[in-house]
C-alpha positions as CSV (number, residue, x, y, z in Angstrom):
1,M,-46.9,-29.4,-3.6
2,A,-43.7,-29.4,-1.5
3,R,-40.5,-30.9,-2.6
4,V,-37.9,-32.9,-0.7
5,L,-34.2,-31.9,-0.5
6,V,-31.9,-35.0,-0.2
7,I,-28.2,-34.5,0.6
8,L,-26.2,-37.6,-0.5
9,K,-22.5,-38.5,-0.2
10,V,-21.3,-40.5,-3.2
11,L,-18.0,-42.3,-3.2
12,P,-16.3,-43.1,-6.6
13,E,-15.0,-46.5,-7.4
14,D,-11.5,-45.1,-8.1
15,V,-9.4,-42.0,-7.3
16,E,-9.0,-41.5,-11.1
17,I,-12.7,-40.7,-11.4
18,K,-13.2,-36.9,-11.3
19,P,-16.1,-35.8,-9.1
20,E,-17.3,-33.4,-11.7
21,E,-17.6,-36.2,-14.3
22,L,-19.4,-38.4,-11.8
23,E,-21.9,-35.5,-11.0
24,E,-22.7,-35.2,-14.7
25,R,-23.3,-38.9,-15.1
26,I,-25.6,-38.9,-12.1
27,R,-27.5,-35.8,-13.4
28,K,-28.2,-37.5,-16.7
29,A,-29.3,-40.8,-15.0
30,L,-31.9,-39.1,-12.7
31,P,-35.6,-39.8,-13.4
32,E,-38.0,-37.1,-14.3
33,G,-38.9,-34.9,-11.3
34,Y,-35.5,-35.2,-9.7
35,E,-33.1,-32.3,-10.0
36,V,-29.5,-31.8,-8.9
37,K,-29.4,-28.3,-7.3
38,G,-25.7,-28.3,-6.5
39,Y,-22.7,-30.3,-5.2
40,D,-19.6,-30.1,-3.1
41,I,-16.4,-32.0,-3.3
42,E,-15.1,-33.5,0.0
43,P,-11.6,-34.8,0.3
44,I,-11.5,-38.2,2.0
45,A,-7.9,-39.6,1.9
46,F,-5.1,-40.5,-0.4
47,G,-6.5,-38.5,-3.3
48,L,-10.1,-39.9,-3.0
49,N,-12.8,-37.3,-3.1
50,A,-16.4,-37.8,-2.2
51,L,-19.2,-36.0,-4.0
52,R,-21.9,-34.4,-1.9
53,L,-25.0,-33.9,-3.9
54,Y,-28.0,-31.7,-3.2
55,I,-31.0,-33.2,-5.0
56,F,-34.7,-32.1,-5.1
57,M,-37.2,-34.9,-5.5
58,P,-41.0,-35.1,-5.5
59,E,-42.5,-35.3,-2.0
60,Q,-45.0,-38.1,-2.8
61,T,-42.4,-40.7,-3.8
62,E,-43.2,-44.3,-2.8
63,G,-40.3,-45.8,-1.0
64,G,-38.7,-42.5,0.1
65,T,-35.2,-42.1,-1.2
66,E,-34.8,-45.8,-2.2
67,K,-35.4,-45.2,-5.9
68,L,-32.9,-42.3,-5.8
69,E,-30.2,-44.3,-4.1
70,E,-30.7,-47.3,-6.5
71,T,-30.5,-45.0,-9.5
72,I,-27.3,-43.3,-8.3
73,A,-25.7,-46.7,-7.2
74,S,-26.2,-48.0,-10.8
75,V,-24.3,-45.2,-12.4
76,P,-20.9,-46.3,-13.7
77,G,-18.1,-45.2,-11.4
78,V,-20.2,-45.0,-8.2
79,S,-18.9,-47.2,-5.4
80,Q,-21.2,-46.2,-2.5
81,V,-24.2,-43.9,-1.8
82,E,-25.1,-42.6,1.6
83,V,-28.1,-40.4,2.5
84,E,-26.9,-37.7,4.9
85,V,-30.0,-35.5,5.3
86,V,-33.6,-35.4,4.1
87,H,-35.6,-32.1,4.4
88,R,-39.1,-31.2,3.3
89,I,-39.1,-27.9,1.5
90,S,-42.4,-26.1,1.2
């Protein structure tokens, strides 16, 4: 079965939140079958850094990326979640 690679941009609630800590919280919150394969840190402005996550998820997921977005948005410290790219990986 193929998997889906989702690239997300996650903005923290505050400049005091370290992107590495946010990534760890998100990693722990992901449901079974979802896996963080990597991340980048993107400077935005005035000390604010966005977290770009590369996440593998099951292909046959009802609702597409909705469950993933809702899960990440509910993590403490997350202000905003934006899907940038979705790729099917065979």
